[in-house]
N, C-alpha and C positions, 0 to 999 in steps of 0.2 A: 705620563711618564715612560721614556723608552728604556726597556729592560735590557735590550741588546744594542750595544753601541759599536757600529762598523767600524768607526774610527780607531777605537782601541783595540778591538780584535785584529786589525790590519798591522798595528804597530806592534802587538803582542807577537802576531805571527813572524813577523819580520825578525824579532829577536830570537825566536826560537828557530827559523832558518839559519840564520848566522851561526848560532852556536852548535847546531847539529851538523851543519856543513864543515865546520872545523875540525869536528871530532870523526867525521866519516871514515871508515875502513872497511875492508873486506878479508876474506880468508883465501881466495884463490882467483885464478883468471876466469873471467866469465864473458859471454858474448854481450854485445851491446843490446839494450832495452829499446824497444820500438816507442817513438814518442809519437804525439798528435801530428806533429810537423812531417813526420815521415809518412804518415797515412795520407795526408790531404795535400801533398806538394804537388805543384803543378808542372814540375819539370819531368819531360818525358824519360824513362829508364832505357836503358839499353843503347844510347847513342854512342857509346865506345866502341860497340861491337857492329854497328848498322849504319848503313849510309843516311837513312832516314829514321826518325823516331817520332811518335806523336802521342798526344795524351789528351784525352776529353773527360771533363769534370763538370758535373752538374750538382748543385747544392739548391734544395728547395726546403722551405721552413715555414711553419705557421707558428707565429707569436702572438700573446695575447696579453692584455694587462688585466689582471685581477682586482685591483684596488688601486685607489690613490691617482697620482698624476694628472693628467687632463680629462681622465675618464675611462670607462671599462670597455673592452673591445678588442677583437682580434683581426689579424691580417694574414696574407700570403706573399711571401717575396722569395725570389730566387736569382742564381748566378750561374750563367754557363761560361765554361773556359775551354779554349781549344788552343793548344800549343803545338808546334811543330819545330823540331831542330834537324839540322843537316851536318854531318861530319864530314869537313872540309879536307881532312887528310884522307878519306876514303874518295871524296868527290875529286878532288885536284891534288892531292899529295902534299897538301899544307899541313904539317904536322902540328899536332896538339891544337887545332883551331877548329871552331864550330859557329854556326849560324843558328839564331832562335828567333820565333816570332810567336807572339801570343794575342788573341782575341779575347775579349771579356763582353758579355752580354747580360749586364744587371736588369732586372724587372720585378715590377710588384710595388706593393704599398710598404709604408713604414709604419711600424709600431711606436717609434719614438715620435714622430711628428704628428701622430694621430692620438695616441692614447698615454705614454709615459712622461712625455716632456723632459727627458732627462737630456744633460747636457754631452755626455759621452758616446751614447748611441747603443742601444740594446744588441744590436746586431752589427757584426763586422762584414756583412754583404750588404748593408744597407745604403742605396745610394741612387741617384736618379737613373731612370730608365735610358738604354741607348745600346749601341753597338760602338765599342772603343778599342782602338789599337793600343794594347797595353805593353807590349814588349817589343822591341825590333832591334837586336844587338848582335855584333860581332865580337867573338872572344878568341885570345890567343894566349896559350901558355908558353912561358919561356923558363930556361935554366933548369929543366927537368921537374917543371911544375912550381917551382919556388915563387915565379912571378906569374900574374894571370892578369890581362889587360883586356876590359871589355868596354866597347864603343857603340853608341846608338841611342834608341830610345830605352830608358831605363826606370825601373820603379826602386826608389830609395828604400822603401820599407821592405822589399825583398831582399836586401843587401845588408843594411844596418837595422838597429833596433830589434833584432830576432831574438826571442827566447824560445827554446824547446817546450819548457814547462808553460809559460803563457800562452802558447799558441793553442793549448787545448780549450781555451774559453772563447765564448761568442762574443761578450761585450767588448766593444771597440777600444775600453781604455786598457785591454791587455795586448793590443797590436802596436802601433805606434805610440811612443810616449805622449800624453795629452800636452806635455810642455812643449812638444813639437808640432803635432796635428793641429791644436788650437790656436798657434801663433804665426806660423811660417807656412804659406802659400806653395808647400813644397811637392816634389813627384812622388805622392803616396797614395794609395788606393782612393778613389778609383783613376787618380791622374799618374802620369809618368812624364818624363821630359828628355830631350837629348842631352847627353852626358858623358862622361867617361868615369869607369871604375878601376882602381889599381889594387891588387892584392899581392902583398910580399909574405911570404911564409918561409922564413928562413931555418924553421924546425918544425917538428910535428906538433909541438905544444903552444908555440907562439906564431901569431900572425898581426899584421897590420893591414887595414882597409882604408883607403882614401877614395873620396869621390868628389866630382865638380859639375853642377849643372848650370844651365842659361837661366837667368831671370826668373820672372814671375810664370807660373804654368797656369794661372787663372783658376778657375773653379769648375766644378762637375758640370755647372749649367753652362758658362761661358765657354768651355772647350769640350763641346760634349762628345766628341770622337778621338780626343787626344792627339789631333792632327795639327793644331795650332802650335807651331813651332817658333818660339819667341826669342830673339837673339838681340833686343834692343839693349844697349848697354845702360840705359836711365833704368832698366828693370832689375839691374844688379846681378849678381852671381851667388850661387850657393854654394859652399864646401861643407863637407863632413868627413870625419876621421873616426876609427875606430880600431882599438887594439883588444885583442883576444888571447886569452892564456887557458888552455885545456891541460886538465890533469888525468892521468890513468885512462887514456883513450886506446892505448895499443891492445892488440888480442891478448897478450899475455901478462898485462897489468894486474896486480893483485889488489890493488886499492878501488875504492868506488869513484867511479868519473865526475868530473866537473867541468864546467864552462864558465869563465869569468869574462866579461867585457866592460871596457870604459871607453866612453866616447864623448864628441862634442861636434857643434856645428855652428858655422857664422854665414848669414845672410846679409849681402852688402846694401841692399835697396833700402829706401826710406818706409818706415812704419808709422800710421797716425797715432798720436797721443790718445790714450784712453778717456781723457776727460775735457780735451779741447780741440781746437782747429790745428794745431801745430803738428808737425811730424819729427820724427828721431831718425837718425842715419844708422841703419845697421842693427842686429839683433843676434844674440848667441844664446847658446844653453849647453849644458853639460848632463851626462847620464852615466849610470854604472848598473849593471846587473849580474846575476849570478844564478846559473842552473847547477843543482847538485843532488847526486843519487844519495839517498841516506841509508837504505837498507835494501839488500837483494836477497831473496830467498835462494837457499841451496837449490841447485838443479841436478835433475837427473839426466842422464844420457839425450833423452829426446825431448827434455823440457824446454818451453820458451822462457827467456827471461822475465821475472816478476819482482816486484819492490816499489818501495816507496820513495818518491823524489820531490824536490821543492824548488822554488825559485823566489828570487826577490829582486826587484828592479825600483830605481830612484832617478827622477829626473828634475833637474832645476833649471829655471829660466829666470833669473832674478831682476831683470828689469822691467818692474811692473808697471812704468810709466807708456810701456808700448805693449806688453803682454796680457792676455788674458787669464791664462794659466801660469803660475809661478813654480808650482810644486806638485809633483805628482808621486805616488808610491804604490807598487802592487806586489803582492805575494801570494803564495799559494801551496797547497799539497796536493799530490795525486798518485793514485796507485794502481799500478798496471798488474793486470789479473789476479785482481782480489779474489775471484772465484777461481778455484783450479781448474773447472771446466771451461771458463772463458779467459784464457791467458793473455788475449790480445786486447781484452776490453780496457778502459781507462775510467776511474772515477776520480774527481777533484773537487777542491773547494778553493776559491780565489776570492781575495780581497783587494779592492781598489780604493784610493783616495785621491782626489784631486781637489787642489786648493787654488782659489782664484785671487788675483792681485787686488789689493784694496782700492786703487784707482777705477778698477772695471766694475768692481761692487758699488762704489759710489755712485759712479755714472749710470748705473742701472738702478739705483735706489733699493739695492738688495738689503736683506736682512741676515743673509748667511754668506758665509765664505768657502764652503766645499760641497762635493757631491762624492757620497761614499756608495760603494757596490760590495755586495756579497753574492757570488755566483756559485751554485752547485750544479755540476753537470756530469755526464756520464756517457762514453762513447761506447757503442756495441758495434763490434766489428763481424758483420754477417759472413762475409767472404771478402777476397781481395778487390772486390768490386762495389761493395755496398756496406755503408756504416749507418746508423742511427745515433742520433744524439739529443736525448731529452735534456733540458736546461731550466734552471730556476734561477731567477735573478731578483734580489731585494735591493732596491735603489732608495737611498735615504737622502733627502732634499734633493729632488730631481730639478736639474737646472741650476743648482748650487746658490741661489740667491733667495731661497727663503718662501717662494710663492706657491709651492706645490705640496700636497701631501705625499708622504712617502710611497712608492710605487711597488707592486710585486708582480713581475712579468713572467710567464711560463711559455715554453715553446718546444717545438721539436723539429730537428733538422735531419732530412735525409740526404746523403751524400753519394753519388753514383760516379765511378771512377772507371776508365777504359783506356 
């Protein structure tokens, strides 16, 4: 008999997050609190002030499965990222324009494939080895920054689906929504594709982002270097849109900041039926998410911001005849600076639930319909160049079909940034 039900815990936390987010308030203006996304962002800083800026990040980790899944054992894997940006205004006088390219080098083994057997993947840097051209784009700002146009090789999951709170966690379920990543062969890590991204921000609080990509980007093994650009019309086209509403983001805001997003996508190519030889034209999904600071500690003149934040995400891909995953939900709580002597460290607990479509379950003779995850993690910021992240994940029903015992994975990630 299972004493702790991850599904019930995730739904309960979701209700708590929504309730507390509506009631969030604060006493006075405060600086922005640092998030895990700020710590591990691969975009080089200082490009507005310099002709060229670069950033090198290496994340290395050891993960082991302690019980359940496919068996017990441990692995090492890593990911190197090198990004270079060029300020085209300083180079050629083209105002508010920039060029950026990024190369990634994933390597190592997979704890999911060897030991846990989970569907969502324990580590968000787990992929096939190789050297990949990940980003290669040109960006131009217009109308005093209200419009931004980006053209080139783009990764959709670096533009859409992004939650500051969810970015703390290492399990891939907290990255791109499983309702997208499991169903659509789109430009998400480690893949990217030629496309265009347009962002319109009529105010500081509201913005709209739209993206369009060419066809099927293939897989991590069929497109090993991200250099196979496919423009065949039979592969269809992928469109994404996302609306963003932010509250209390200004430096003099007296309330607690929050960010809320609603989006959707449509892919026009044909998708195989989950139970037979037929195909279906087109696929779509919808999603929503919110990040809300719930409590901020009073600050002294030299203090770093500290407090409690929460996030909630829900994704839906209702066409179960062609989709593996039909619903996913992720939620979590994190505290920045729980120890006064460690103001930048972040401690978090996250819950994820992935629901599989009935046709997929029947076709694979499954006895279960979901995979649930509880993740405990803690980021130790050693300095501006080094961070350590111990991590523990309990995975209920790995793979989602009922064939494996619950798994318990533990690991340590070290991130170096220059």
